[in-house]
ZADO-801307 format. One record per residue (C-alpha): y, x, z. Coordinates in steps of 0.05 Angstrom, whole numbers, plus 5000, padded with zeros to 4 digits. Each point is the difference from the previous one (the first is absolute). Layout:
N
YXZ
...
END
This chain:
389
202781928262
506850304981
506349685028
507050294999
507349794992
504150454955
506750034967
501149564939
497550264933
502249774931
499849274985
495150084943
492749965019
496050614981
493950024955
494650475025
499450634958
493450265026
495950614981
494249994953
494249555021
504249535043
500549274980
507249814983
502749375032
499949414952
506649725025
506450235030
499549635065
500550495058
501849625063
506750145033
498950405064
504649655050
505750044949
500350765007
495150264949
494349814954
492550095005
495049774947
493749615016
494150475014
496350204937
493050294999
498450624960
493749814964
496450664995
500750245071
501749395042
506950195024
505249505021
506750144967
506849745022
506350174959
507149875021
507350204999
502150295067
506550345017
501550074926
493450384989
493449784971
494849945054
492650014982
494949915055
492550114990
495249775055
492850214990
494649505016
494850525018
497350165070
505250565010
506149624978
506150384980
507149844983
504150334945
507549894998
503450224936
507349974979
501550054926
492550124990
500450655041
495050015058
503350135067
494049925046
492749844999
497249875069
495749485036
503549334992
500749885075
506250444996
506549674981
504750374952
506949694994
504650234944
507349795004
507150275001
503949975066
503149305008
507149875024
501150005075
501449255001
494049824957
493750305030
493649944961
494449625034
493050264988
493349755025
494850535014
493649844961
495650315053
502949745065
503749384976
506250205040
506849824973
505150554999
506950194974
501950654966
506250355025
504850134942
500750755005
494250275040
494849564967
496549935067
495949375011
502749575057
497149355028
503449334987
502949735064
503450305060
496950355059
493350094968
499650744986
492550045009
498849604937
502950564958
494350475017
494849714953
504750024941
502450705015
492850225009
498149704933
505750374966
498050665033
492849904978
502349844929
504250634996
494350415030
495149714949
504650154941
501150715026
492550115007
498749764929
505350474972
497350585041
492949854977
502050034927
504550615007
495550455043
493550314978
502250134928
496950695003
492550085008
497250185068
499150755009
493149905028
497649864929
501350724979
494550514993
500450485059
499250614954
503749874935
504849495030
499549544940
499249265011
492949764993
498249464948
497649305018
495349835030
501250595045
492950015026
497250104930
504650594984
499950385065
495650165060
501849965073
497550615039
497949775069
500750705030
507649994994
501349294974
503550284938
499249664932
498750464940
500349774928
494350084950
503750554963
500750445061
492849875019
497850244931
504550625006
496950165068
493049934973
501650474942
502250515052
493449945036
502649585058
494549484996
497649915071
506750045033
506249565005
505050204946
505649915050
497850285068
493850384977
495649675053
492749914982
498449324970
495649555044
493049964973
498249315028
503049365026
499350205073
503950644989
505349634961
500749485054
500650545054
505850314961
503449334995
499149865074
503050685016
506349824962
500149315031
499950325069
506450364980
503449344983
500150164925
502549354968
496450134933
493550165036
500449365041
501349604936
494250364965
495349835058
502349284994
498050014927
493150255018
499049445050
502649494950
495050214947
494450205047
499250714973
498450685031
494449685039
504749525037
498449275007
505049564963
505149775052
506249684969
503549835066
499350735021
502850214933
506149555009
500950295070
500050714972
504749824943
504849695049
500050645041
501050424938
505749564976
503550095066
499450754991
503149974931
494349914951
502749644938
493049884973
498149675065
505649504991
497349854930
493049885026
502549555056
504049614949
493749884959
495949815061
505149495027
502449714934
493149864974
496549905067
495150584995
497150095069
505949645032
503149325002
504149904937
507350135016
503950074936
506950135032
496950555043
496650314939
506549984961
503650335058
495250594997
500750064924
507649995008
499650575050
495950424952
504049804937
506650215031
496950695009
497950044927
492849755002
498749754929
493949585015
503649625055
505949884954
495349714948
496949555053
506949745019
500849794928
493349645002
502249655064
506449764966
495949724943
496049615051
506749715023
501949844927
505750515003
498950374935
506950314998
499150375065
492850184982
502450354937
505250385039
494650275046
495450174942
505750374965
500250485059
492550145003
499450044924
505150564998
495750375051
494249984950
496649365022
496349734939
498349355035
507449865011
501650164928
494649524976
502749475047
507050074971
497049974930
496549355017
506349725031
503950184937
494949654957
500649385044
507650014999
500750215073
502750704984
505050234948
498650474942
505050495031
496150005066
493450144965
503150554958
503150325062
493449975037
496350294941
504750594996
499850125075
492449975000
499650494942
504650495036
495849965064
493550134962
503050614966
502350285067
493049935028
496750414945
498050735006
495650484960
494850015056
499849245004
499349934925
494450505001
496549645058
500649354961
497150334938
494150285039
499049355038
500950375066
END
């Protein structure tokens, strides 16, 4: 529920001017909100199942979307410009400072506590005298709201450049997606080398050695596992993550042990492995080998995405679609598409065809994707592709 007392708006009652796909109210009958503002009756968005409330608050249009999914979120927009998108348990109040002699009373949606807003500081204070303790829940809710909005902005602003770990260790060009199909991890040094540099090394006669450190390639699974264990003993984050992958898939002669894999990924993530955060996100979000915990999975994807991990960024977009938040999903996909993520580009294309993304967004993503693909090309890689190496 949303309950607030605000300064008077214009006498005329507003008609909801909603975005594409939202049912328009049939009548201009928004109820008066305690004589201080207007809110329309809740309207349901047919395609996605959102509840929409439109009103005139503090001389500004206020549009509130409350998702009906399992992970409910609240979007507050003024003049159709999104200010925040966070879990709806947070209260976001938008108002100008009231006069000193006319404090604005607000009821917190989460705690149900009444409060007054001081005219100049905007600080929430409890109604009544000598009851300072009651102000703590409201102040805490405001702090959480500000923190949530700050986190959302940071999530979208950071990680715009691709993670450096996706570069080839020899030519330093970014590797195409999927990375595992266009490069090879050398367990002797835990360095990833692209297919073009592998071909160049083979043409120079370096067939049985690592192109990076020149160590002899392991001839069997036991030798390969021994090399990995040696790097694990030195607390190499990538080696620990790699060993977790082997336990997850049950390869290199290891019995499949998903809990052990998650344990190793957790250790690798603590040591700074971005790929480990991505794998943990997949495991927790979808419940692979662990109890399904979507918020925990999203948290791991966010950690990786803010460091430039394209796959994690794409997964955040998928998670937003699961929450019926197509606008934020497209914003995530825009980032990963410009890194060369074809899946993200295709998702934006589908969103555009369904009216959830604009033509300008799709065109921008297409240009960014094309630029990223060009930057990942080299003569050696094109030759390796031609030869099927």
